[in-house]
C-alpha positions as CSV (number, residue, x, y, z in Angstrom):
1,X,0.0,0.0,0.0
2,X,1.1,3.6,-0.5
3,X,2.8,5.3,2.5
4,X,0.7,8.0,4.1
5,X,3.7,10.0,5.4
6,X,6.9,11.1,3.7
7,X,9.6,8.4,4.2
8,X,13.4,9.0,3.9
9,X,15.1,7.9,0.7
10,X,11.9,7.9,-1.2
11,X,10.9,9.8,-4.3
12,X,8.2,12.5,-4.1
13,X,6.7,14.9,-6.6
14,X,6.9,18.7,-5.9
15,X,4.2,20.8,-7.5
16,X,5.4,24.3,-8.1
17,X,3.3,27.5,-8.3
18,X,3.8,27.5,-12.1
19,X,2.0,24.2,-12.3
20,X,5.1,22.2,-13.3
21,X,6.2,19.2,-11.4
22,X,9.6,18.1,-10.2
23,X,10.5,14.6,-8.9
24,X,13.2,14.6,-6.2
25,X,14.5,12.0,-3.7
26,X,14.1,12.9,-0.1
27,X,17.5,12.4,1.4
28,X,18.0,13.2,5.0
29,X,20.0,16.4,5.8
30,X,19.6,17.8,2.2
31,X,17.5,20.7,1.0
32,X,15.4,21.1,4.1
33,X,14.5,17.4,3.9
34,X,14.3,17.1,7.7
35,X,11.5,19.6,7.8
36,X,9.2,17.4,5.6
37,X,10.2,13.9,6.7
38,X,7.4,12.2,8.7
39,X,4.8,14.7,7.6
40,X,1.7,13.8,5.5
41,X,1.5,14.4,1.8
42,X,-0.4,17.2,0.1
43,X,0.9,19.9,2.4
44,X,2.1,23.2,0.9
45,X,5.4,24.6,2.2
46,X,6.9,28.0,1.8
47,X,10.6,28.6,1.8
48,X,11.4,31.2,4.6
49,X,13.7,34.0,4.1
50,X,17.2,33.8,5.4
51,X,17.6,35.3,8.9
52,X,21.0,36.3,10.4
53,X,21.6,35.6,14.0
54,X,23.8,38.4,15.4
55,X,24.7,36.5,18.6
56,X,25.8,33.2,16.9
57,X,26.9,34.9,13.7
58,X,24.9,32.3,11.6
59,X,22.3,32.4,8.8
60,X,19.2,30.3,9.2
61,X,16.4,29.4,6.9
62,X,13.6,26.9,6.9
63,X,10.1,25.9,5.7
64,X,6.7,27.0,6.8
65,X,3.5,25.0,6.4
66,X,0.9,27.2,4.7
67,X,-2.5,26.7,6.2
68,X,-5.5,26.1,4.0
69,X,-7.1,29.4,4.9
70,X,-4.1,31.3,3.6
71,X,-4.2,29.3,0.4
72,X,-7.8,29.9,-0.3
73,X,-7.4,33.6,0.6
74,X,-4.8,33.9,-2.1
75,X,-7.2,32.3,-4.5
76,X,-9.9,34.8,-3.6
77,X,-7.5,37.7,-3.9
78,X,-6.3,36.6,-7.3
79,X,-9.9,36.2,-8.6
80,X,-10.7,39.1,-10.9
81,X,-13.7,41.2,-10.2
82,X,-15.8,41.3,-13.3
83,X,-19.1,43.1,-13.9
84,X,-22.2,40.9,-13.6
85,X,-25.6,41.1,-15.1
86,X,-28.7,42.3,-13.1
87,X,-32.3,42.6,-14.0
88,X,-31.9,46.3,-14.9
89,X,-28.7,45.7,-16.9
90,X,-25.0,45.4,-16.2
91,X,-24.0,46.4,-12.7
92,X,-21.1,48.8,-12.1
93,X,-20.9,48.3,-8.4
94,X,-17.6,46.4,-8.7
95,X,-16.0,48.8,-11.2
96,X,-14.3,50.9,-8.5
97,X,-15.0,54.1,-10.4
98,X,-13.4,52.9,-13.6
99,X,-14.8,54.2,-16.9
100,X,-15.6,51.5,-19.5
101,X,-15.2,51.8,-23.2
102,X,-17.3,48.8,-24.4
103,X,-21.0,49.8,-24.8
104,X,-24.0,47.6,-25.0
105,X,-26.8,47.8,-27.6
106,X,-28.7,50.3,-25.4
107,X,-25.6,52.5,-25.0
108,X,-24.7,51.5,-21.5
109,X,-21.0,51.2,-20.6
110,X,-19.9,47.5,-20.1
111,X,-16.1,47.2,-20.0
112,X,-13.0,49.1,-20.6
113,X,-10.6,47.8,-23.3
114,X,-6.8,48.1,-23.6
115,X,-6.6,48.7,-27.3
116,X,-5.2,52.2,-26.6
117,X,-2.4,50.8,-24.5
118,X,0.9,50.3,-26.2
119,X,2.9,47.3,-24.8
120,X,6.2,48.9,-23.9
121,X,8.9,46.8,-22.3
122,X,10.3,49.9,-20.6
123,X,7.1,50.0,-18.5
124,X,8.9,47.9,-15.9
125,X,11.4,50.1,-14.2
126,X,13.2,47.2,-12.4
127,X,15.9,45.5,-14.5
128,X,16.6,41.8,-14.7
129,X,19.9,42.4,-12.8
130,X,18.0,43.9,-9.9
131,X,15.4,41.1,-9.9
132,X,18.1,38.4,-9.9
133,X,20.0,40.2,-7.2
134,X,16.9,40.2,-5.0
135,X,16.4,36.5,-5.7
136,X,20.0,35.7,-4.9
137,X,20.1,37.6,-1.7
138,X,17.1,35.7,-0.3
139,X,16.2,38.5,2.0
140,X,12.8,39.0,0.5
141,X,10.0,36.5,0.1
142,X,8.2,35.9,-3.1
143,X,5.3,38.1,-2.2
144,X,7.4,41.1,-1.5
145,X,9.3,40.7,-4.7
146,X,6.0,40.5,-6.7
147,X,4.7,43.6,-4.8
148,X,7.9,45.5,-5.6
149,X,7.6,44.6,-9.3
150,X,4.0,45.9,-9.3
151,X,5.0,49.1,-7.7
152,X,7.8,49.7,-10.2
153,X,5.4,49.2,-13.2
154,X,4.7,52.6,-14.7
155,X,1.6,51.5,-16.8
156,X,-0.1,49.5,-14.1
157,X,-3.0,52.0,-13.8
158,X,-3.7,51.6,-17.5
159,X,-4.4,47.9,-17.2
160,X,-7.9,46.5,-17.1
161,X,-9.0,44.2,-14.3
162,X,-8.4,41.1,-16.5
163,X,-5.0,42.3,-17.6
164,X,-4.0,43.2,-14.0
165,X,-5.1,39.8,-12.7
166,X,-3.3,38.0,-15.5
167,X,-0.1,40.0,-14.9
168,X,-0.1,39.4,-11.1
169,X,-0.8,35.7,-11.5
170,X,2.0,35.3,-14.0
171,X,4.5,37.0,-11.7
172,X,3.3,35.1,-8.7
173,X,3.7,31.8,-10.4
174,X,7.2,32.7,-11.4
175,X,8.6,34.1,-8.2
176,X,6.6,32.7,-5.3
177,X,8.7,30.3,-3.2
178,X,6.2,27.6,-2.5
179,X,5.8,23.9,-3.3
180,X,3.3,21.1,-2.6
181,X,4.6,17.6,-1.7
182,X,2.6,14.9,-3.6
183,X,3.1,11.1,-3.5
184,X,4.8,9.7,-6.6
185,X,2.5,7.1,-8.2
186,X,2.5,5.7,-11.7
187,X,0.0,8.3,-13.0
188,X,2.2,11.1,-11.8
189,X,5.3,9.5,-13.2
190,X,3.6,9.0,-16.6
191,X,2.5,12.7,-16.7
192,X,5.9,13.9,-15.7
193,X,7.7,11.8,-18.3
194,X,5.2,12.7,-21.0
195,X,5.1,16.5,-20.6
196,X,8.4,17.4,-18.9
197,X,10.9,14.7,-19.8
198,X,11.4,12.3,-22.7
199,X,8.0,11.1,-24.0
200,X,9.5,8.7,-26.6
201,X,11.1,6.8,-23.7
202,X,7.7,5.6,-22.6
203,X,6.2,5.3,-26.1
204,X,4.0,8.4,-25.4
205,X,1.9,6.3,-23.0
206,X,-0.7,8.5,-21.4
207,X,-2.5,8.0,-18.1
208,X,-5.9,7.4,-19.7
209,X,-4.4,4.8,-22.0
210,X,-2.8,3.1,-19.1
211,X,-6.2,2.8,-17.4
212,X,-7.6,1.3,-20.6
213,X,-4.9,-1.3,-20.7
214,X,-5.4,-2.2,-17.1
215,X,-9.2,-2.5,-17.6
216,X,-9.0,-4.8,-20.6
217,X,-6.1,-6.9,-19.3
218,X,-8.1,-7.6,-16.0
219,X,-4.9,-7.3,-14.0
220,X,-5.6,-7.9,-10.3
221,X,-4.3,-9.6,-7.2
222,X,-5.3,-13.3,-6.9
223,X,-5.8,-14.4,-3.3
224,X,-4.7,-17.9,-2.4
225,X,-7.3,-20.6,-1.9
226,X,-6.7,-22.6,1.3
227,X,-8.5,-25.6,-0.2
228,X,-5.9,-26.1,-2.9
229,X,-2.7,-28.0,-2.2
230,X,0.6,-26.2,-2.0
231,X,2.4,-25.6,-5.3
232,X,5.7,-27.5,-5.1
233,X,6.6,-27.5,-8.8
234,X,5.7,-25.3,-11.7
235,X,2.8,-22.9,-11.2
236,X,-0.5,-23.8,-12.7
237,X,-3.4,-22.1,-14.4
238,X,-5.4,-19.4,-12.4
239,X,-2.6,-18.3,-10.1
240,X,-2.4,-14.6,-11.2
241,X,0.5,-14.9,-13.7
242,X,0.8,-12.3,-16.4
243,X,3.1,-12.1,-19.4
244,X,4.5,-8.7,-20.3
245,X,6.5,-7.3,-23.2
246,X,7.6,-3.8,-21.9
247,X,9.6,-1.3,-23.8
248,X,8.5,1.7,-21.9
249,X,11.5,1.7,-19.5
250,X,9.4,-0.1,-16.9
251,X,6.3,2.2,-16.8
252,X,3.9,-0.5,-17.9
253,X,5.4,-3.0,-15.5
254,X,5.1,-0.5,-12.7
255,X,1.5,0.1,-13.5
256,X,0.6,-3.6,-13.5
257,X,2.5,-4.1,-10.3
258,X,0.6,-1.2,-8.7
259,X,-2.7,-2.9,-9.8
260,X,-1.5,-6.2,-8.2
261,X,-0.4,-4.5,-5.0
262,X,3.3,-5.4,-5.3
263,X,4.8,-2.0,-6.2
264,X,5.1,-0.3,-2.8
265,X,7.1,-1.5,0.2
266,X,5.0,-2.0,3.3
267,X,6.0,0.5,6.0
268,X,4.0,-1.1,8.8
269,X,6.2,-3.0,11.3
270,X,5.6,-6.7,11.5
271,X,3.8,-7.6,14.7
272,X,5.3,-10.7,16.3
273,X,4.0,-12.4,19.4
274,X,6.4,-13.0,22.3
275,X,7.7,-16.5,22.6
276,X,6.1,-18.8,25.0
277,X,8.2,-19.9,27.9
278,X,9.5,-23.4,27.6
279,X,9.0,-23.6,23.9
280,X,12.3,-23.9,21.9
281,X,12.7,-21.3,19.2
282,X,14.3,-22.0,15.7
283,X,17.3,-19.9,16.4
284,X,17.9,-21.2,19.9
285,X,21.1,-23.3,20.5
286,X,20.7,-26.7,22.2
287,X,21.6,-26.6,25.8
288,X,23.4,-30.0,26.0
289,X,24.3,-32.9,23.9
290,X,21.2,-34.9,24.9
291,X,18.9,-32.1,23.7
292,X,20.9,-31.8,20.4
293,X,20.5,-35.5,19.8
294,X,16.7,-35.1,19.8
295,X,16.8,-32.6,16.9
296,X,16.2,-34.6,13.7
297,X,18.6,-34.3,10.8
298,X,17.1,-32.7,7.7
299,X,18.1,-34.5,4.6
300,X,18.1,-32.3,1.5
301,X,16.7,-33.9,-1.7
302,X,19.0,-34.1,-4.7
303,X,17.3,-31.4,-6.8
304,X,16.0,-29.3,-3.9
305,X,17.8,-25.9,-3.6
306,X,19.9,-25.2,-0.6
307,X,18.5,-23.2,2.3
308,X,20.7,-20.2,1.4
309,X,19.2,-20.1,-2.1
310,X,15.5,-19.8,-1.1
311,X,15.6,-16.0,-0.8
312,X,16.4,-15.7,-4.5
313,X,13.6,-18.0,-5.8
314,X,10.7,-16.2,-7.4
315,X,7.1,-16.5,-6.3
316,X,4.8,-19.0,-8.1
317,X,1.7,-16.8,-8.1
318,X,0.8,-13.1,-8.6
319,X,3.8,-12.6,-10.7
320,X,4.8,-10.6,-13.8
321,X,7.1,-12.3,-16.4
322,X,8.8,-9.6,-18.5
323,X,10.1,-10.8,-21.9
324,X,13.0,-8.6,-23.2
325,X,15.2,-8.7,-26.3
326,X,18.5,-7.8,-24.6
327,X,20.7,-9.5,-22.0
328,X,19.2,-7.3,-19.3
329,X,15.7,-5.7,-19.2
330,X,15.3,-1.9,-19.4
331,X,13.3,-1.2,-16.2
332,X,15.0,2.0,-15.2
333,X,11.8,3.8,-14.1
334,X,11.3,1.3,-11.3
335,X,14.0,3.1,-9.3
336,X,11.5,5.8,-8.5
337,X,9.6,3.1,-6.5
338,X,12.8,2.0,-4.5
339,X,13.4,-1.0,-6.7
340,X,16.7,-1.7,-8.5
341,X,16.4,-4.7,-11.0
342,X,20.1,-5.3,-10.9
343,X,20.4,-5.3,-7.2
344,X,16.9,-5.9,-5.8
345,X,16.3,-5.2,-2.2
346,X,15.2,-8.3,-0.3
347,X,12.2,-6.5,1.4
348,X,10.6,-5.2,-1.8
349,X,7.6,-7.2,-3.1
350,X,8.9,-7.1,-6.7
351,X,12.0,-9.1,-5.7
352,X,9.9,-12.2,-5.7
353,X,7.0,-11.2,-7.9
354,X,8.9,-9.9,-10.9
355,X,10.6,-12.3,-13.3
356,X,12.6,-11.5,-16.4
357,X,13.4,-13.8,-19.4
358,X,15.0,-13.0,-22.7
359,X,13.7,-14.1,-26.1
360,X,16.7,-16.4,-26.5
361,X,15.9,-18.2,-23.2
362,X,12.3,-18.5,-24.2
363,X,12.7,-19.8,-27.8
364,X,16.0,-21.7,-27.5
365,X,17.1,-22.1,-23.8
366,X,20.0,-24.5,-24.7
367,X,21.7,-21.7,-26.6
368,X,21.8,-19.5,-23.5
369,X,24.8,-19.9,-21.2
370,X,22.8,-19.0,-18.1
371,X,20.6,-22.0,-18.5
372,X,23.5,-24.5,-18.4
373,X,24.0,-25.9,-15.0
374,X,27.4,-25.2,-13.4
375,X,29.5,-28.1,-12.2
376,X,28.4,-29.6,-8.9
377,X,31.0,-29.5,-6.1
378,X,30.7,-31.7,-3.0
379,X,30.7,-30.3,0.5
380,X,34.1,-31.8,1.2
381,X,35.6,-30.0,-1.7
382,X,33.8,-26.7,-0.7
383,X,35.3,-26.9,2.7
384,X,38.8,-26.7,1.2
385,X,38.0,-23.6,-0.8
386,X,38.5,-20.0,0.2
387,X,35.6,-17.9,1.2
388,X,35.7,-15.8,-2.0
389,X,35.7,-18.8,-4.2
390,X,32.8,-20.4,-2.3
391,X,30.8,-17.2,-2.6
392,X,31.3,-17.1,-6.4
393,X,30.2,-20.8,-6.6
394,X,27.0,-20.2,-4.6
395,X,26.3,-17.1,-6.6
396,X,26.5,-19.0,-9.8
397,X,24.3,-21.8,-8.5
398,X,21.7,-19.3,-7.3
399,X,21.6,-17.5,-10.6
400,X,21.3,-20.8,-12.5
401,X,18.5,-22.0,-10.2
402,X,16.5,-18.9,-10.7
403,X,17.0,-18.8,-14.5
404,X,16.1,-22.5,-14.9
405,X,12.9,-22.1,-12.7
406,X,11.7,-19.0,-14.6
407,X,12.5,-20.5,-18.1
408,X,10.8,-23.8,-17.3
409,X,7.7,-22.1,-15.8
410,X,7.4,-19.7,-18.7
411,X,7.7,-22.4,-21.4
412,X,5.1,-24.5,-19.6
413,X,2.5,-21.7,-20.3
414,X,-0.8,-21.3,-18.5
415,X,-0.5,-17.5,-18.1
416,X,-3.7,-15.5,-17.2
417,X,-3.0,-12.6,-19.7
418,X,-0.7,-10.9,-22.1
419,X,0.2,-7.2,-22.2
420,X,2.5,-5.8,-24.9
421,X,4.0,-2.3,-25.4
422,X,6.7,-2.7,-28.0
423,X,8.1,-1.2,-31.1
424,X,8.5,-4.6,-32.7
425,X,5.9,-6.0,-35.1
426,X,3.0,-7.3,-33.1
427,X,2.3,-10.3,-35.4
428,X,5.8,-11.7,-34.8
429,X,5.3,-11.4,-31.0
430,X,1.9,-13.0,-30.8
431,X,3.1,-15.9,-32.9
432,X,5.3,-17.1,-30.1
433,X,3.4,-15.8,-27.0
434,X,-0.2,-16.8,-27.7
435,X,0.4,-20.6,-27.2
436,X,1.6,-19.7,-23.7
437,X,-1.8,-18.4,-22.6
438,X,-4.6,-20.3,-21.1
439,X,-8.1,-20.3,-22.6
440,X,-10.1,-17.0,-22.2
441,X,-7.0,-15.1,-21.3
442,X,-7.2,-11.4,-22.3
443,X,-4.6,-10.0,-24.8
444,X,-3.8,-6.2,-24.9
445,X,-1.3,-4.7,-27.4
446,X,-0.5,-0.9,-27.2
447,X,1.0,1.1,-30.0
448,X,1.4,4.8,-30.5
449,X,0.1,4.6,-34.1
450,X,-2.8,2.8,-35.7
451,X,-1.2,1.1,-38.7
452,X,0.5,-1.9,-36.9
453,X,-2.6,-2.7,-35.0
454,X,-4.8,-2.4,-38.1
455,X,-2.6,-5.0,-39.8
456,X,-2.8,-7.2,-36.7
457,X,-6.6,-7.0,-36.5
458,X,-6.8,-8.0,-40.2
459,X,-4.8,-11.1,-39.5
460,X,-7.4,-12.2,-36.9
461,X,-10.5,-10.9,-38.8
462,X,-13.6,-13.0,-39.4
463,X,-13.1,-13.1,-43.2
464,X,-9.5,-14.4,-42.8
465,X,-10.7,-16.9,-40.2
466,X,-13.4,-18.3,-42.6
467,X,-10.8,-18.6,-45.4
468,X,-8.4,-20.4,-43.0
469,X,-11.1,-22.9,-41.9
470,X,-12.2,-23.8,-45.5
471,X,-8.6,-24.6,-46.5
472,X,-6.8,-27.7,-45.4
473,X,-4.4,-26.7,-42.6
474,X,-1.8,-29.4,-43.6
475,X,-1.5,-28.0,-47.1
476,X,-1.8,-24.4,-46.1
477,X,0.8,-24.3,-43.2
478,X,1.2,-21.6,-40.6
479,X,3.9,-19.4,-42.1
480,X,2.4,-18.4,-45.5
481,X,2.0,-14.9,-46.6
482,X,-1.7,-14.8,-46.2
483,X,-1.8,-16.6,-42.9
484,X,1.3,-15.7,-40.8
485,X,-0.6,-16.7,-37.6
486,X,-3.5,-19.0,-36.9
487,X,-6.6,-16.7,-36.9
488,X,-8.7,-19.1,-34.9
489,X,-6.7,-18.5,-31.7
490,X,-8.1,-15.0,-31.0
491,X,-11.8,-13.9,-30.6
492,X,-13.3,-10.5,-31.1
493,X,-10.3,-8.3,-32.0
494,X,-11.0,-4.6,-31.3
495,X,-9.0,-1.4,-31.7
496,X,-9.8,1.5,-29.5
497,X,-8.3,4.6,-27.9
498,X,-9.1,7.1,-25.1
499,X,-7.9,10.6,-24.5
500,X,-8.9,13.2,-21.9
501,X,-8.6,16.7,-23.5
502,X,-8.5,19.8,-21.2
503,X,-11.0,22.5,-22.2
504,X,-11.2,26.2,-21.6
505,X,-14.7,27.0,-20.3
506,X,-15.5,30.7,-20.7
507,X,-18.8,32.3,-21.8
508,X,-18.7,32.3,-25.6
509,X,-15.1,30.9,-25.7
510,X,-15.4,27.2,-24.8
511,X,-13.0,25.1,-26.7
512,X,-10.1,22.7,-26.2
513,X,-6.9,24.3,-25.1
514,X,-4.7,25.3,-28.0
515,X,-1.6,24.4,-26.1
516,X,-2.3,20.7,-26.0
517,X,0.5,18.2,-26.7
518,X,0.7,16.5,-30.1
519,X,2.4,13.3,-30.9
520,X,1.0,9.8,-31.2
521,X,-2.6,9.3,-30.3
522,X,-2.1,5.9,-28.7
523,X,-4.2,2.9,-29.7
524,X,-5.0,-0.4,-27.9
525,X,-5.7,-3.8,-29.5
526,X,-7.7,-6.2,-27.4
527,X,-8.8,-9.8,-28.0
528,X,-9.5,-13.0,-26.1
529,X,-7.6,-16.2,-26.3
530,X,-9.6,-19.2,-27.4
531,X,-8.8,-22.9,-27.9
532,X,-10.0,-24.2,-31.3
533,X,-11.5,-27.7,-31.5
534,X,-9.2,-30.4,-32.8
535,X,-9.9,-31.9,-36.3
536,X,-12.5,-30.9,-38.8
537,X,-15.9,-29.7,-37.4
538,X,-19.1,-30.6,-39.4
539,X,-22.6,-29.7,-38.5
540,X,-25.1,-32.6,-39.0
541,X,-28.7,-32.6,-37.7
542,X,-30.6,-35.5,-36.1
543,X,-34.2,-35.4,-37.1
544,X,-36.7,-36.9,-34.7
545,X,-40.4,-37.5,-35.1
546,X,-42.6,-35.0,-33.2
547,X,-44.5,-36.5,-30.3
548,X,-48.3,-36.0,-30.7
549,X,-51.1,-36.7,-28.3
550,X,-54.0,-39.2,-28.8
551,X,-56.5,-36.6,-30.2
552,X,-54.1,-35.4,-32.9
553,X,-53.3,-39.1,-33.8
554,X,-57.0,-39.9,-34.1
555,X,-57.7,-36.9,-36.3
556,X,-54.8,-37.8,-38.5
557,X,-56.1,-41.4,-38.8
558,X,-59.6,-40.2,-39.6
559,X,-58.4,-37.8,-42.3
560,X,-56.4,-40.6,-43.8
561,X,-59.4,-42.9,-43.9
562,X,-61.6,-40.3,-45.5
563,X,-59.0,-39.6,-48.1
564,X,-58.6,-43.4,-48.9
565,X,-62.4,-43.8,-49.3
566,X,-62.5,-40.8,-51.6
567,X,-59.8,-42.3,-53.7
568,X,-61.6,-45.7,-53.9
569,X,-64.9,-44.1,-54.9
570,X,-63.3,-42.1,-57.6
571,X,-61.6,-45.2,-59.0
572,X,-64.9,-47.1,-58.9
573,X,-66.6,-44.3,-60.8
574,X,-63.9,-44.2,-63.4
575,X,-64.1,-48.0,-63.9
576,X,-67.9,-47.9,-64.3
577,X,-67.7,-45.1,-66.8
578,X,-65.1,-47.0,-68.8
579,X,-67.3,-50.1,-68.9
580,X,-70.3,-48.2,-70.2
581,X,-68.2,-46.6,-72.9
582,X,-66.9,-50.0,-74.0
583,X,-70.5,-51.4,-74.2
584,X,-71.7,-48.6,-76.4
585,X,-68.8,-49.1,-78.7
586,X,-69.6,-52.8,-79.1
587,X,-73.2,-52.1,-79.9
588,X,-72.3,-49.6,-82.5
589,X,-70.0,-52.1,-84.2
590,X,-72.8,-54.7,-84.4
591,X,-75.2,-52.3,-86.1
592,X,-72.7,-51.6,-88.9
593,X,-73.2,-54.1,-91.9
């Protein structure tokens, strides 16, 4: 969980009066850090002026917590007083005796304009050297510096209420010595990287797109089921294991870890119950030889890791497996959350819940030197080695044990989801990663531009799937130009995006801000992993006679009897008519001589 107070050696975000943010590390005894340590977040501090102590001949400075009443008072003071409408027309009660130049349709004065004012840079009497000297001396607070600049402005009386408020606010944001301490989370880090640092490093991944990725990937923490047996070997399906391809310097990994609750270090002290008297503890030494003889000897299995290696073994559930193309993953942004991938602290949750594997280890583990087991050395030989050589041996064994466990678990598959943010072609990634997912696993692919995802959606479209099913898979193959992947493996591919645009809301001037950031829009491809049926599927119907009751059966039999009698009577009539015709013909033939 997130810490509620400022902890030492952690990173925090400082919001300046100008609206910009700065991320700094709170190191004790540096930059007034002792004044903010242990205090809650969201407090606003003001840098006090330097005061000289004549008795001790020293100069002191510090920080002051600004109360909420003072902050809101500044907001009320900076709010411009504008004329408002009444039933009888525009009111001039707030004008302060100022004459306006804008007239309404009925000829009443509404507002004064500044079109007659010429913007002269010489209106400000104070020079930049004098301003910088006042800032460097530190003997004046930000408010006094702004007040002195307003006094030295020669054309201040010519400004309108809007122009005066705008000028005062701009100078206040520039010279006021205040900052607000905010907790550093993934959303704040993404905003800082996008607008104030290198946006290409995180592939222009915005906060709202991160939320869209987290929603469709269904990333969450999976609680353990006490009814299930303990997992002793490779993790199984449904244990909260996600597969990640992250090329955003660790921002995507940090967001997924935050959703799973494994990003922040717990600051609560562990509560331990006092030992009961008379009960031996694990770390207690045996009192005599007879007591030591009652302790059973623990025999290690042949393939079981040593006790000193258990701290380096990863967790089997609620884990993130990051697939990277280099020898080491680029997760540099995780350092802002007190985690170093190259030297992970033992108390951080990501030490056991974050796993990394290279593409070489995933596709061809035998070609990777880290997957090869080091030579085994017996305990008798280890006893003759020096301490440095033994440490190197155990370090190699621990590294091989971790790599082998991660590679075997990853290649076994059964992951609950796949999230990709990479500059590589998405089709080539899904070809190798989709078989590692379980059925109904969500798949999310992020790309700053639309074209790669449109091509990916076409490969898994309904038309291409129908064409693939009608063809013979053995003749068609899986690596043809028309079918580089099996389109039956994904269901309902969708491409979508989300963007929250800031708007300016003013009467008659409501529109999106013209100073918005450009760049890639950011699109997300989503689909669901399905397991196609084996063999050829044919639909054949089984026709059964409809069951009827006795009344319907009797009616059907009666209708059949009537129809048969009608047919017999009609045949009898036809036979009698034919006999009569034959008799008449014979009589006619006898009468002819």
